[in-house]
C-alpha positions as CSV (number, residue, x, y, z in Angstrom):
1,X,30.0,-25.7,-4.8
2,X,30.0,-22.9,-2.2
3,X,32.7,-21.1,-4.1
4,X,30.8,-21.2,-7.3
5,X,27.7,-19.8,-5.7
6,X,29.7,-17.1,-4.0
7,X,31.5,-16.2,-7.3
8,X,28.1,-16.0,-9.2
9,X,26.7,-13.8,-6.4
10,X,29.6,-11.5,-6.6
11,X,29.3,-11.3,-10.4
12,X,25.6,-10.5,-10.1
13,X,26.3,-7.8,-7.5
14,X,28.8,-6.2,-9.8
15,X,26.4,-6.3,-12.7
16,X,23.4,-5.0,-10.7
17,X,24.2,-1.3,-11.0
18,X,24.4,-1.8,-14.8
19,X,21.1,-3.6,-14.9
20,X,19.4,-0.9,-12.8
21,X,20.8,1.8,-15.0
22,X,19.8,0.1,-18.2
23,X,16.3,-1.0,-17.2
24,X,15.2,1.8,-14.9
25,X,13.2,3.6,-17.5
26,X,11.2,0.7,-18.8
27,X,9.3,-0.3,-15.8
28,X,8.4,3.0,-14.2
29,X,7.1,4.7,-17.4
30,X,4.6,1.9,-18.1
31,X,3.8,1.6,-14.4
32,X,3.0,5.4,-14.2
33,X,0.8,5.1,-17.2
34,X,-1.0,2.1,-15.9
35,X,-1.6,3.8,-12.5
36,X,-3.0,6.9,-14.1
37,X,-5.4,4.9,-16.2
38,X,-6.5,3.0,-13.1
39,X,-7.1,6.3,-11.2
40,X,-9.2,7.6,-14.1
41,X,-11.3,4.5,-14.1
42,X,-11.7,4.6,-10.3
43,X,-12.8,8.2,-10.6
44,X,-15.4,7.3,-13.2
45,X,-16.6,4.4,-11.1
46,X,-17.0,6.7,-8.0
47,X,-19.0,9.3,-10.0
48,X,-21.3,6.7,-11.6
49,X,-21.8,4.5,-8.5
50,X,-25.5,4.2,-7.7
51,X,-25.0,3.4,-4.0
52,X,-22.8,6.4,-3.3
53,X,-25.7,8.8,-2.8
54,X,-26.4,11.2,0.1
55,X,-29.8,12.7,0.1
56,X,-30.2,12.4,-3.6
57,X,-26.8,14.0,-4.3
58,X,-24.5,11.7,-6.1
59,X,-20.8,11.6,-5.4
60,X,-18.6,13.8,-7.5
61,X,-14.9,12.9,-7.9
62,X,-13.2,16.2,-8.9
63,X,-9.7,14.8,-9.0
64,X,-8.2,11.4,-9.7
65,X,-5.2,12.0,-7.5
66,X,-7.0,11.4,-4.1
67,X,-8.7,8.1,-4.8
68,X,-6.2,6.0,-2.9
69,X,-6.6,8.3,0.2
70,X,-10.3,7.4,0.6
71,X,-9.5,4.0,2.2
72,X,-7.4,5.7,5.0
73,X,-10.2,7.8,6.5
74,X,-11.5,6.3,9.7
75,X,-13.3,9.1,11.5
76,X,-15.0,12.3,10.4
77,X,-15.8,14.8,13.2
78,X,-18.2,17.6,12.6
79,X,-20.5,19.8,14.7
80,X,-24.3,19.5,14.9
81,X,-24.9,21.1,11.5
82,X,-22.3,18.8,9.8
83,X,-20.0,21.7,9.1
84,X,-16.8,23.1,10.6
85,X,-17.5,26.8,10.7
86,X,-14.9,28.2,13.1
87,X,-12.3,25.4,12.6
88,X,-12.5,24.9,16.4
89,X,-13.9,21.7,17.8
90,X,-14.4,20.5,21.4
91,X,-14.7,16.8,22.0
92,X,-17.2,15.9,24.7
93,X,-18.2,12.4,25.7
94,X,-21.0,11.2,28.0
95,X,-21.8,7.7,28.9
96,X,-25.1,6.9,30.6
97,X,-25.8,10.6,31.1
98,X,-22.6,11.1,32.9
99,X,-20.2,13.7,31.4
100,X,-16.7,12.3,31.2
101,X,-15.0,15.3,29.5
102,X,-15.6,19.0,29.8
């Protein structure tokens, strides 16, 4: 019984490169097309979302390539005017009116 399983495993291992070579073009092409369609639909959904509004300005998705990156953003740091003008930022923290960093 063990010898039969081992023999079939060896036969499968020998055929695996052939299977990968034969079928490598079928799955990725359809997968790429499906992912591109999903990205376009996500971009349209972001643009038309009613709750993605900031001061009466709707969200505008200019590219469909960065939709999956949105879920990875945790913190956005900006200065008092909400812009980064000099590309230099100092992080200061105070707790109970006591400055912890300078």
